[in-house]
C-alpha positions as CSV (number, residue, x, y, z in Angstrom):
1,M,22.5,15.3,13.8
2,K,19.2,15.1,12.1
3,I,16.5,12.6,12.9
4,L,13.8,11.9,10.3
5,K,11.0,9.4,9.6
6,A,12.3,7.0,7.0
7,T,10.6,6.5,3.6
8,P,11.4,4.1,0.8
9,E,13.7,6.9,-0.6
10,H,16.0,6.4,2.5
11,L,16.6,2.7,1.9
12,K,20.1,3.3,0.5
13,E,21.2,4.7,3.9
14,L,19.0,2.5,6.0
15,V,19.8,-1.0,4.6
16,P,23.5,-1.1,5.6
17,L,22.4,0.0,9.2
18,F,19.7,-2.7,9.3
19,D,22.0,-5.3,8.0
20,G,24.6,-4.3,10.6
21,Y,21.9,-4.6,13.3
22,R,21.1,-8.2,12.1
23,V,24.8,-9.2,12.0
24,F,25.1,-7.8,15.6
25,Y,22.4,-10.3,16.5
26,K,24.4,-13.1,14.9
27,Q,22.4,-13.3,11.7
28,P,24.2,-13.7,8.3
29,S,24.6,-10.5,6.3
30,N,22.0,-10.3,3.6
31,P,21.5,-6.7,2.3
32,E,19.0,-7.8,-0.4
33,A,16.7,-9.5,2.1
34,A,17.1,-6.5,4.5
35,H,16.1,-4.1,1.6
36,D,13.1,-6.2,0.8
37,F,12.0,-6.5,4.4
38,L,12.4,-2.8,5.1
39,N,10.8,-1.8,1.8
40,E,7.7,-3.9,2.7
41,R,7.5,-2.4,6.2
42,L,7.6,1.1,4.8
43,L,5.2,0.5,1.9
44,K,2.6,-1.2,4.1
45,Q,3.2,1.4,6.8
46,D,3.2,-1.4,9.4
47,S,6.2,0.1,11.2
48,V,7.7,3.5,11.9
49,I,11.4,3.9,11.3
50,F,13.4,6.9,12.5
51,M,16.9,7.4,11.2
52,A,19.8,9.6,12.5
53,L,21.8,11.3,9.8
54,D,25.0,13.2,10.0
55,K,25.4,16.7,8.4
56,K,26.2,15.1,5.0
57,G,23.1,12.9,5.1
58,K,24.9,9.7,6.0
59,G,22.8,7.3,8.2
60,F,24.4,6.3,11.4
61,G,21.6,5.0,13.5
62,F,17.9,3.9,13.4
63,T,15.1,2.7,15.5
64,Q,12.0,0.8,14.3
65,L,8.7,0.9,16.1
66,Y,5.8,-1.5,15.6
67,P,2.3,-0.5,16.6
68,S,0.4,-2.6,19.1
69,F,-2.5,-2.2,21.5
70,S,-3.1,-2.5,25.2
71,S,-6.6,-4.0,25.7
72,V,-6.4,-3.3,29.5
73,S,-5.7,0.4,29.1
74,L,-7.7,0.7,25.8
75,Q,-4.8,2.5,24.1
76,G,-2.4,2.1,21.3
77,T,1.3,1.5,22.2
78,Y,4.5,0.9,20.3
79,I,7.1,-1.8,20.5
80,L,10.6,-0.3,20.1
81,N,11.8,-3.5,18.4
82,D,15.1,-2.3,16.8
83,L,17.7,0.2,17.9
84,F,21.1,0.3,16.2
85,V,23.9,2.8,16.1
86,A,26.8,2.3,13.7
87,L,30.1,1.6,15.4
88,E,31.7,4.8,14.4
89,A,28.9,6.8,15.9
90,R,28.6,5.1,19.2
91,G,29.2,7.1,22.4
92,K,28.0,10.3,20.6
93,G,24.4,10.4,21.8
94,V,22.8,8.9,18.7
95,G,21.0,6.1,20.6
96,A,19.7,8.5,23.2
97,A,18.5,11.0,20.5
98,L,16.7,8.2,18.6
99,M,15.0,6.9,21.8
100,N,14.0,10.4,22.8
101,H,12.6,11.0,19.4
102,A,10.6,7.8,19.7
103,K,9.2,9.1,23.1
104,K,8.1,12.3,21.5
105,F,6.4,10.4,18.7
106,A,4.6,8.2,21.1
107,I,3.3,11.2,23.0
108,A,2.2,12.9,19.8
109,E,0.3,9.7,18.8
110,S,-1.5,9.7,22.2
111,S,0.1,6.3,22.8
112,K,0.3,4.5,26.1
113,G,4.0,4.4,25.7
114,L,6.9,2.3,24.4
115,T,8.0,-1.2,25.3
116,L,11.3,-2.8,24.4
117,E,12.9,-6.2,24.9
118,T,16.7,-6.7,25.1
119,A,19.2,-9.4,25.7
120,V,20.2,-9.7,29.4
121,D,23.8,-9.0,28.5
122,N,23.1,-6.0,26.3
123,P,25.2,-3.0,27.6
124,A,22.6,-0.6,26.2
125,Q,20.5,-1.3,29.3
126,N,22.5,1.5,31.0
127,L,21.2,3.9,28.3
128,Y,17.6,2.7,28.7
129,E,17.7,3.2,32.5
130,R,19.5,6.6,32.2
131,L,16.6,7.7,29.9
132,G,14.0,6.8,32.4
133,W,13.0,3.3,31.1
134,V,12.0,0.9,33.9
135,K,12.9,-2.7,33.9
136,D,9.7,-4.8,34.3
137,T,10.1,-7.2,37.2
138,N,6.4,-8.0,37.6
139,V,5.8,-10.1,34.6
140,F,7.4,-12.9,32.6
141,H,7.6,-12.9,28.8
142,Y,7.1,-16.2,27.0
143,T,7.9,-17.0,23.4
144,W,6.6,-19.7,21.1
145,E,8.3,-20.2,17.8
146,V,7.4,-22.4,14.8
147,Q,9.9,-25.3,14.5
148,T,11.3,-25.5,11.0
149,Q,12.5,-28.9,9.7
């Protein structure tokens, strides 16, 4: 397995993974919109995407990090917003490899660390805790969303 930082040249392999990720979260499949969204992120460099590739160069997982800041600690930090492993590659260490790669990246960037949010029923929580991530029980997260009519 090879993990690399995605560029617009990797969209052919990345788009099906990203579309699969969105479908997993009960969104309609839309490869064209996925392509446009990812292309914009990569061109504007407002996220960092790491891809896991097999020996033949086929993508079978990705993680997307968004930069943020901690005013209290006066440091940059990253939000690990997306993590997805293709069905045929699950249980083979791809998710762990991507998360560990993200950790190394955060260290290299002198970041405070990484934060992620997940559904309460997401079985990947076992992976997160096995890799040393700690569930935050000291704060609540609130969300406000624009209501569309």
